[in-house]
FIMAR-190297 format. One record per residue (C-alpha): chain; x negated, y negated, z negated. Coordinates in nm, 2 decimals. Layout:
// residues N
{A, {X, Y, Z}}
...
***
This chain:
// residues 176
{A, {0.77, -0.06, 0.54}}
{A, {0.89, -0.40, 0.62}}
{A, {1.25, -0.31, 0.57}}
{A, {1.15, -0.15, 0.23}}
{A, {1.36, -0.36, -0.04}}
{A, {1.29, -0.39, -0.44}}
{A, {1.61, -0.13, -0.50}}
{A, {1.42, 0.14, -0.28}}
{A, {1.15, 0.15, -0.54}}
{A, {1.31, 0.37, -0.86}}
{A, {1.08, 0.28, -1.16}}
{A, {1.20, 0.58, -1.38}}
{A, {1.13, 0.81, -1.11}}
{A, {0.88, 0.70, -0.94}}
{A, {1.02, 0.73, -0.59}}
{A, {1.05, 0.51, -0.31}}
{A, {1.38, 0.56, -0.09}}
{A, {1.27, 0.52, 0.29}}
{A, {1.60, 0.43, 0.46}}
{A, {1.73, 0.50, 0.83}}
{A, {1.37, 0.50, 0.96}}
{A, {1.27, 0.68, 1.31}}
{A, {1.55, 0.89, 1.40}}
{A, {1.76, 0.74, 1.16}}
{A, {1.59, 0.97, 0.86}}
{A, {1.62, 0.87, 0.52}}
{A, {1.37, 1.03, 0.28}}
{A, {1.23, 0.98, -0.12}}
{A, {0.87, 0.98, -0.12}}
{A, {0.73, 1.08, -0.46}}
{A, {0.44, 0.82, -0.58}}
{A, {0.18, 0.92, -0.82}}
{A, {0.13, 0.78, -1.14}}
{A, {-0.12, 0.52, -0.97}}
{A, {0.09, 0.39, -0.72}}
{A, {0.36, 0.35, -0.97}}
{A, {0.17, 0.17, -1.19}}
{A, {0.07, -0.07, -0.91}}
{A, {0.42, -0.11, -0.78}}
{A, {0.55, -0.23, -1.18}}
{A, {0.19, -0.47, -1.17}}
{A, {0.35, -0.62, -0.84}}
{A, {0.72, -0.66, -0.97}}
{A, {0.57, -0.80, -1.29}}
{A, {0.39, -1.06, -1.08}}
{A, {0.67, -1.15, -0.90}}
{A, {0.90, -1.19, -1.14}}
{A, {0.65, -1.42, -1.33}}
{A, {0.60, -1.64, -0.99}}
{A, {0.99, -1.66, -1.02}}
{A, {1.02, -1.51, -0.69}}
{A, {1.32, -1.37, -0.62}}
{A, {1.39, -1.00, -0.80}}
{A, {1.72, -0.86, -0.68}}
{A, {1.72, -0.52, -0.57}}
{A, {1.83, -0.64, -0.20}}
{A, {1.50, -0.88, -0.15}}
{A, {1.25, -0.78, 0.05}}
{A, {0.95, -0.53, -0.14}}
{A, {0.67, -0.71, 0.12}}
{A, {0.83, -1.05, 0.14}}
{A, {0.69, -1.38, 0.25}}
{A, {0.64, -1.62, -0.03}}
{A, {0.67, -1.92, 0.17}}
{A, {1.00, -1.81, 0.31}}
{A, {1.15, -1.73, -0.03}}
{A, {1.06, -1.40, -0.03}}
{A, {1.24, -1.29, 0.33}}
{A, {1.10, -1.01, 0.48}}
{A, {0.80, -1.06, 0.68}}
{A, {0.70, -0.98, 1.00}}
{A, {0.49, -0.66, 1.16}}
{A, {0.24, -0.93, 1.30}}
{A, {0.20, -1.13, 0.99}}
{A, {0.14, -0.83, 0.75}}
{A, {-0.14, -0.75, 1.03}}
{A, {-0.26, -1.05, 1.05}}
{A, {-0.31, -1.04, 0.64}}
{A, {-0.41, -0.70, 0.63}}
{A, {-0.72, -0.78, 0.84}}
{A, {-0.92, -1.02, 0.62}}
{A, {-0.88, -0.78, 0.35}}
{A, {-1.01, -0.49, 0.53}}
{A, {-1.28, -0.71, 0.62}}
{A, {-1.37, -0.85, 0.26}}
{A, {-1.36, -0.47, 0.13}}
{A, {-1.58, -0.33, 0.42}}
{A, {-1.32, -0.07, 0.55}}
{A, {-1.36, 0.01, 0.91}}
{A, {-1.33, 0.31, 1.16}}
{A, {-1.61, 0.50, 1.25}}
{A, {-1.63, 0.28, 1.54}}
{A, {-1.64, -0.03, 1.36}}
{A, {-1.35, -0.15, 1.43}}
{A, {-1.06, -0.24, 1.16}}
{A, {-0.83, 0.01, 1.11}}
{A, {-0.47, -0.02, 1.23}}
{A, {-0.15, 0.01, 1.06}}
{A, {-0.09, 0.37, 1.21}}
{A, {-0.45, 0.48, 1.15}}
{A, {-0.38, 0.50, 0.74}}
{A, {-0.09, 0.73, 0.83}}
{A, {-0.34, 0.98, 1.04}}
{A, {-0.58, 0.93, 0.75}}
{A, {-0.31, 1.06, 0.51}}
{A, {-0.21, 1.33, 0.73}}
{A, {-0.55, 1.45, 0.78}}
{A, {-0.66, 1.37, 0.39}}
{A, {-0.37, 1.60, 0.29}}
{A, {-0.42, 1.88, 0.57}}
{A, {-0.86, 1.90, 0.39}}
{A, {-0.69, 1.90, 0.03}}
{A, {-0.54, 2.19, 0.09}}
{A, {-0.79, 2.38, 0.30}}
{A, {-1.04, 2.32, 0.01}}
{A, {-0.76, 2.40, -0.23}}
{A, {-0.70, 2.77, -0.04}}
{A, {-0.31, 2.66, -0.01}}
{A, {-0.10, 2.81, 0.22}}
{A, {-0.13, 2.52, 0.51}}
{A, {0.11, 2.68, 0.73}}
{A, {0.38, 2.67, 0.45}}
{A, {0.28, 2.35, 0.40}}
{A, {0.30, 2.18, 0.71}}
{A, {0.71, 2.12, 0.70}}
{A, {0.65, 1.94, 0.35}}
{A, {0.40, 1.70, 0.51}}
{A, {0.64, 1.64, 0.83}}
{A, {0.93, 1.54, 0.59}}
{A, {0.70, 1.32, 0.41}}
{A, {0.58, 1.15, 0.71}}
{A, {0.97, 1.11, 0.86}}
{A, {0.95, 1.35, 1.14}}
{A, {1.15, 1.56, 1.33}}
{A, {0.98, 1.83, 1.28}}
{A, {0.67, 2.00, 1.21}}
{A, {0.57, 1.93, 1.61}}
{A, {0.59, 1.54, 1.57}}
{A, {0.30, 1.58, 1.30}}
{A, {0.06, 1.73, 1.55}}
{A, {0.07, 1.40, 1.69}}
{A, {-0.17, 1.28, 1.38}}
{A, {-0.37, 1.58, 1.39}}
{A, {-0.60, 1.56, 1.63}}
{A, {-0.87, 1.84, 1.58}}
{A, {-1.15, 1.61, 1.34}}
{A, {-1.47, 1.81, 1.26}}
{A, {-1.42, 1.83, 0.87}}
{A, {-1.05, 2.01, 0.97}}
{A, {-1.23, 2.23, 1.22}}
{A, {-1.52, 2.33, 0.98}}
{A, {-1.21, 2.41, 0.68}}
{A, {-1.01, 2.62, 0.88}}
{A, {-1.29, 2.83, 1.05}}
{A, {-1.39, 2.90, 0.67}}
{A, {-1.07, 2.96, 0.57}}
{A, {-1.04, 3.20, 0.92}}
{A, {-1.35, 3.39, 0.81}}
{A, {-1.29, 3.44, 0.44}}
{A, {-0.95, 3.60, 0.49}}
{A, {-1.05, 3.80, 0.86}}
{A, {-1.45, 3.78, 0.84}}
{A, {-1.46, 4.15, 0.78}}
{A, {-1.24, 4.24, 1.03}}
{A, {-1.53, 4.08, 1.30}}
{A, {-1.78, 4.33, 1.35}}
{A, {-2.10, 4.28, 1.57}}
{A, {-2.14, 4.47, 1.89}}
{A, {-2.41, 4.72, 1.90}}
{A, {-2.68, 4.65, 2.16}}
{A, {-2.60, 4.24, 2.19}}
{A, {-2.86, 4.03, 2.11}}
{A, {-2.90, 3.80, 1.79}}
{A, {-2.57, 4.01, 1.66}}
{A, {-2.38, 3.82, 1.93}}
{A, {-1.99, 3.99, 1.88}}
***
């Protein structure tokens, strides 16, 4: 994220080019309309503030350093007060880390697909590509078994195969 430049954002196609991330992979990410609008507002504010707007300028830059790319440490330090002000905390009451956002994105994508009745197995390679993983197996790192996913996958299984599972006669409480 810190290596992104203004030229990596394509306003007309609402895409963001992620260049040579982990494992030297590049990918083009589509942005939804809300994000594209926010990007346009950000670029307008940069221009109004007379910050550099050339294509090789850091997208997330330090204004006190002429718009040069900021460090990960400084980004985290700037993010902390924003998260506190917005009361965004983990279930354990801590402030989320940058990678917690990736985890949340992955889990929410899976939950959305389960709820839509989508073929989750067929969509996993899309999620892996979007996240920049080498394979679907790398994506599993972010997909710890969380309760909403367990429930969604169990319900999907029951809808498709529930009638194949039958009660065994003579068992107490309808155990199978």
